[in-house]
C-alpha positions, 0 to 999 in steps of 0.5 A, a space after each residue: 698360584 694354586 699352591 698359595 690359595 685354599 679350596 674356598 678361594 676363587 681365581 677368575 680371569 676378568 679380561 685380557 691379562 686381568 685376574 681377580 681373586 676372591 679370598 675367603 680363607 683369610 681375613 687378617 689384613 697382615 696375612 692378606 698382605 703377606 699372601 699378596 707378596 707371595 703371589 707377586 713373587 710366584 708370578 715373577 718366577 721365570 718361565 722357560 719357553 723354548 730356549 727363552 726365559 720369560 719373566 712376568 710382572 704383576 700389580 695388585 690392588 686389594 678391595 676389602 668387603 664393602 659392608 665392613 664385615 670379613 670375607 667369611 661374612 662375620 662382623 669385623 670387631 675392629 670396625 667402628 659403629 656408625 655414629 647414629 647407632 
């Protein structure tokens, strides 16, 4: 996974076999989706343990910034403004 992420991104173990990624290096939704697919492919690659090959599986959920901004803290120009502004 480290080859797919950039230095400003963070990977953390949340609990058990659950991990989270804070992705600061990318804000384009299509690029984030592509990266997600690449991460799942990387995790599916067989790992040799002794005389056995083990294959992992993964499920992914994506949570956009709550305030409608981007991961870099800049406003998202595609987000519509509230009706009362």
